[in-house]
N, C-alpha and C positions, 0 to 999 in steps of 0.2 A: 425248532423241534424240541418238545419237552421229553422228560424221561419216559412218559407213558404214551407218547404219540405213536400211532401205528405206522408201520412201514409196509411197502408192497413186496410180496413174494410171488415171483412168476413161476408157474408150474407148466412145463412143456412136455407133452406126450401125445402121440397120435391115437392112443387108446383111451376113450372116455372112462372106462372102468378104473384104470390106473389113476387117472386124474381125480376121480371121486375118492379113491382110497387115500391119495395124498392129502386131499382136503380134510378128510375125517381125521387123519393122523395129526395134521398141523393146526387143526381148529383150536386146540387148547392154548396155542401161543397167542391167540387174540390179535392176530395181524391181518392185514388185507391180503387175501389170496386171490391172485389173478391167474386164469388158466388160458393156455393156448394149445391148439391141437396140431400145430405144424410150426416149422421153423420160420416161415414167412409171417404167420400170424404173430409169432413171438417177437419178430423184428418190428412189426407195426406197433405192438404194445409197448415195446421199449422206447420207441420214438415219441410216444404220447405220455409216458409216465416215468417217474423216478422209481427205480427198482433196487431193493436192498440185496436180495438173493434170487438167483435163477436156479431152479431145480429142473434139469433137462435129461431126457432119455437119450442114451447113446444111439440106439438103433431106431431110426425113424426113416420112412420113405422120403424121397425127393431130397431132403436136407437132413443129414444125420447130425448127431450131437457135436461131433468134432468140427464139421463144416460150419454149423451155427455158431459155435464158440469162436471160430476164426473170424467170422464176419462181425460178431459183436465186439471183439477186441480191436478191430480196425477203426471203430468209431471212437473219437476222443472222449465222449461222455461216459463210455462203459469200459474203459481200459482197466479200471480197478473194481468193477462189479464182481461180487463173489458168485461163482458157478459151481454147483454140485452135480456131478454126473451120476446117473442111475443106470446100471448095466445088468441085463438079465442073463448075460453070458459071462463066463470066466474070462477076464481080460489078463493079458500078459503084462510083464513089466514094461515092454516096449509100448503097448497101448496106453499104460498109465503115464509113461513119459510123454507120449504124444498128447495126451489129455492135459497134462500140466503145462506143456508148451502152448497149448491152445487157450490156456487161462483157467483151467479147472483148479479149484482149491481143495476138492475132496471127491472120493468115490463112495457110493453106497451100493452094495450088491443086492441082488434080488434072490430070495424073498427079503423084502424090506422089514427090518425090525423097527417098529414104531418109536420106541424110546430113543434108539440111536439116531433115527432121522430127525426127530424133534430136537434132540440135543445139538446136532450139527447145525440145523437151520437156526435154532435159537442163538447159538454162538455168533454166527455171521450176521444175524439180524441185529443183535445188540452191538456188535462191532460197527455195523453201518450207522446205527443210531448214535453211538458215542462219537464216531468219526464226524458225522454231520454236526453234532453239538460242538465238537472241538473246532470244526471249521467256522461255525457260527460265532463261537467265542473269539476265535482268532480274528474274524472279520470285525466283530464289535470292538475288540482290542485295537485293531488297526484304525478303525473309525475314531475311537477315543484318542489314540495316539495322534492321528492326523488333526483331529479337532483341537487337542491340547497344543500340538505343535503350531497350528494356525493361531490359537489364542496367544501363545508365547511370542510368535512372530508379530502378531498385531500389537501385543503389549510392548514388545521391544521397539516396534516401529513408532508407537505412540510415545514411548520414552525418548527415542532418538529425536522425534519431531518436537516433543516438549523441550528437550534440551536445546535443539536448534532455535526454537522460538525464544527460549530464555536467553540464549546467547545473542540472538538478534535484538531482543528487547533490551538487554543490557547495553549492547553496542548502540542501538538507536536512542535509548534513554540515557546514555552516558552514565551508566551505573557500574558499580563494582561491589564485590562482597569480600568479607574478610572474617577470619576466625582466630581467636586468641585463647590459648590454653592458659587459664589463670594460674594453674598450679605450676606447670613447667616453664611457662613464659614463651612457649613456641607460638609463632605467628604463621598464618596462611593467608595469602592474597591470591585472588583470581586475576585473570588478564585485565579485566576492566579496572580493577583497583590500581594496577601498575600504570595503566593508560591515563587515569585521572591524575595521578601524582606526577606523570611525565617522566618516569624512570624506566630503565631497561630491566626486565625480569631476570636476565642472565647475569647482570652485574650488581644489581641493587640487593643488599641484604636487609631484610625486614627486621629491624630491631627498634626498641623504643627510642634510642638516641637518634638513629637515622631518620625515623619518621618525624620526630620532634623537630629535626633540623629543617624539614620541609614545611612546617606549619608557620603561619604568620605569628610573629611575636605577641601581637595583641590578643590572639585567640587561644594561646597555649594554656593560660591559667584557667579559663572557662572550661576547656576540655578536661583538664586535670580534676577540677571540681566535679564534673559530670561523672568521670570514671571512679572517683572516690566514693560516689554515692552507692556503688555496688556493694561496697563493704558494709554499708549501713542498711542493707536490705532492699534497696531499690533494684528492680530487675530490668527496667527499660529507661532509655533516655533518647532525646533528639536534640541536635544542636547544629547551628550554622557556623561554618568556619572557613578560613581562607588557606589556600596552599600556595606557597612560593615555589614554582617549578624551577628545575635546574636551568631551563632555557630563558628564565627571566619573566615568564608569564605568571599572572595571578589567576587562580581558579577559585571561584566560590563554590562551596559544597554544603550539602545538608547530610548529616550522618545520623543514622538510627542504629541502636544496639540493644541487644537483649541478652540477659545473663541466664545461664543454666546452673541450678543449685543442686547439691546432693541432698540426701535425706536429712542431714543435720542443718540444712539451710545455708551451707557455705557455698560460695561461688566457685565453680570448677571450670567454667568456660564462658566466654563472651563472644557472640557472633553479631555481625552487623552488615549494613549496606550503606554505601556512599553514593550519592547522586550529585553529578556535576550540574549546578544551577547557575553557571556563569552567564549563560544566555538570558536566563530569567532576570538576573540582577541587571544585566545591561539593558534589557527591555524596560525594566522599571526606571532605570536612569533616563533612558530615551523618552519614556512616557512623561516623566517629570519635566525633562527639558522641553518636550513638545508642548506640555501644558503652559510652560512659561513663554514658549515661542508663540503659541496661539494667542495668549494674552497680549504679547507685544504686537503681533500682526493685527489683531483686532483693534488695538488702540491706533495703530498706523492707518488702518482702513477708515476708522471713524474720523481721524484727523483729515484724511484726504476728502472724505465725504463732506465734512464741515467746510473745508476749503472750497469745494465745488459749489456748495450752497451759497457761501458768502460772496464768491467771486463771480458767479453767473449773473448776467443782466438780461433783460428781455423787454421788448416794446410793450408787451402785455403779459398778464398772468399766464395765459395759455402758452405763449412763446417761452416764458420763463420755465414753466413746467416741462415743456418739451426739451429744452436745453439741459435742464438738470437730469431728466430721465435718460437722455442720450449719454451724458457723461458718466452717470452711475452705471449704465449698461456697459459702457466701455470698461469701467473698472471691474464690473462683474465678469466680463469675458476674460480679462487678463488674470483674474483670480482663478477662473476655471483652468486656464493653461497652467498656472503655477501649481494648482492642486494636483494635476495629473503628473507632475514631476515631484510630488511630495514637497513642494516649496523649496526645491533645490535651485530653481531658476526657470527661465523661459527662453525659447529660441526665437530670435527676432522675426524670422520668416513666418512663424506661427502667429505672432502678434499682427503682422501685416495682413496675413490671410484672414484672420478673424475680423479685422476692421473693414476689409474690402470685400467680405463675403457677398453682400448684396449686389456688387458690381462685377463679379467674377464670371458670370455666365456668358458674356460676350467677349469682344476683343478690345475693350476700352482700356484695360489695365495690363501693364507689362511689369513683371517683377523680376529682379535679378540680384543675387547676392549670395555670399557663402553662409554657412551655418555659424551663427554666433550666439553663444549662450549668455543671457543677461541675468544679473542678480535680481532677486525679487523686487527690491526697491526701485532699481533702474527700469525694470520691465513695467511696473505700475505707472511710473511717471511718463515714460516714453509712450505707453499706450494711450494715455490721456492726450498727449500732444498729437499723436496720429489721428485720434478721434476728431480733434479740432480741425485738422487739415482736411480730413475726409468730409466732415460736415460742411465746411466752408466751400469745398469743391462741388459738393452735391447741390448747394444752394446757388452758387454764383459762377463756379468754374467749369472745368472740363467734364465733370461727372453730372452736370446739370443738363447735358444734351447728348444724344446718341452719337453725334459726330466727334465728341471730345475724346481725347486720349490722355492717359496718365502713365507716366513711367516712374517707377521707384527702384532705385539702385542703392545698395549699401555694401560697405566693405569695412575692414578694420585693420589697424596695425597693432602693435603690442599693447597700446594703452587707450586707443580712441576708436570709437565707432563713428563712421561718417555715413550719413543717409542723404541722398539727393532725391528731391520730389520735383518732378517736372511735368507741367500740364501744357497741352497744345490742342489746337483745332476746336477750342471751345468758344464761348462768347468773348467779345473783345474786352480786354482788361485795361482799366485805367488805374494808374497809381493812386492810392488813397491819399487824401490830404493829411490825415493823421492815422495813427495806428488804431485799429479797432480792438474790441475786447478779445476776440479770438486770437488775433495776432499776439497781443500782449500775454494771453494765457499760454500760448506755445513758448514764447520767450521766457516767461516766468518759470514754466515747468523745466525747460532745458537748461536755462542759465542759472536761475536762482536755486532750484532744487537739486539739479544734477551737476552744476558747475561747468556746463558746456556752453555751446554757442549756437544761435539760430539766426540765419541770414535769409532775407526775403528779397527777391528780384521780381518786381512787378512789370514784366514784359507785356506788351500788348497782345502777343499771341498766346500767352499763358504764364501762370505763376511758376517761378523756380524758388524752391526753399531748400536750404542746405542746413542739416543739423549735425553738429559734432558733439558727441557724448563721451565723457571719460568712462572707461571700463574698470574703474577702481572701486566700485561698490558704494558710491555716495548714497546715503540713506535719505529717503524722503522725510523731511521733518514737518514741523508745524507750519502754518501759513507764513510764508516769508513776508518781510516788511515791504520788499519791492512789489510783490503781488498786490498787497493792500494799497500801495501808492498808485498802482495802475488802475485799480478799481475807482479810486477817487478821481484820478485824471479822466477816466472813461465817462464819468458822469458829466464832465464839462466838455468833453470832446464832441465832435460832429461826425456823422457817418458820411463817407464818400459814396459815389455811385457804385463803386466796386470795393466793398470793405474787406472781402475775403475772409469773413468771420461767420461763425455759427451763432 
């Protein structure tokens, strides 16, 4: 409501002539004049409109002015609406008191003096207008206060959330912040800084001497030079350094600092952030070690492949290719097993499972043994030996027929792995006149490369092979001389009807 917005003035009288007279008198006020010829009509008008002033005749049929005023005051909306009584008779003080109790704010006697009536109505109309403006201003002020309060609460919430994120970021990122008053020499560390240095905030006093005592001796001079640069006009620096924690641990850090200067260009404060990069440094070391390890393992794998190519024999080129491919595939399978363990080793049961996977769908193969972790070199060589036994069995032994059975059992004591390979119910076995290439390959792998023992028992009902392998991590080296000798001997040897070889 603006200063010039019109308000409603309700005129209530049962005589149209009086209502017309009131309208003429009040027309100069330039307000909205609403007329009602009875108390009931006045009530209906009030329920539909906002009214600033009610001008009501005391003497009316059915519902007089006092009764109408009482009914108006009972409604919550009109308890403060200004009512002016017009009385054509002389009223007593008791009547006036009754009128005031009913909610009247003033009396106007008849005959009505136009100037007096206009003045009284104008006062209450302006009072209503100003009251509504004040209410509106209060409502707007309350809205602004609520909006501002909401903004402050939201801003405070964002600040708290930001601080929480900062704290979480510092904790997750292993960061700490510090501040140094260059003039007074006062230091301030946050919780992250104390945590990185591994000291207790309650007992550790941050002084140059105490901080220097925690720095690695080889890094102190570099840090001193960096800090001295501030006096020469440098405003930022970054450096890597090590911390010797009280618990004996070494922590690698990267520190960044920025100087605040006064108008004269003099340093007054230095602030910085320290980040724990120990894990990164360790990762770099592991990466370098891994690169060297990969190089070493690649050379070992190539040496094994070269040995396979040189030691393999075949009756034809096709047979030779199949034999080489089978042994290379066996080596690839064990490499897969090793890679899944990040080259920490391979479990023997997994090696056996990989080699016998094509025969595991039925009931031909029985496996039994505890979990034994083998070192990479042992796993590679043993896998090749198992491949020779499986290939030999698939060609000539128990795995060459559906009725054949194969039992593999293994166990270990503190230093030795023992594996028993027992075939049965397969083709009739005849002891070979001389050792075939496959047999010598198994013996070369187990005995020459691993320092173990391989025993073969050629029973007529099926082959029994017992392998004993030391668990002390013998590394597979280059092609052994014994293996080369076996190849030479194999060229002159003859094959038996049951060679038991791939």
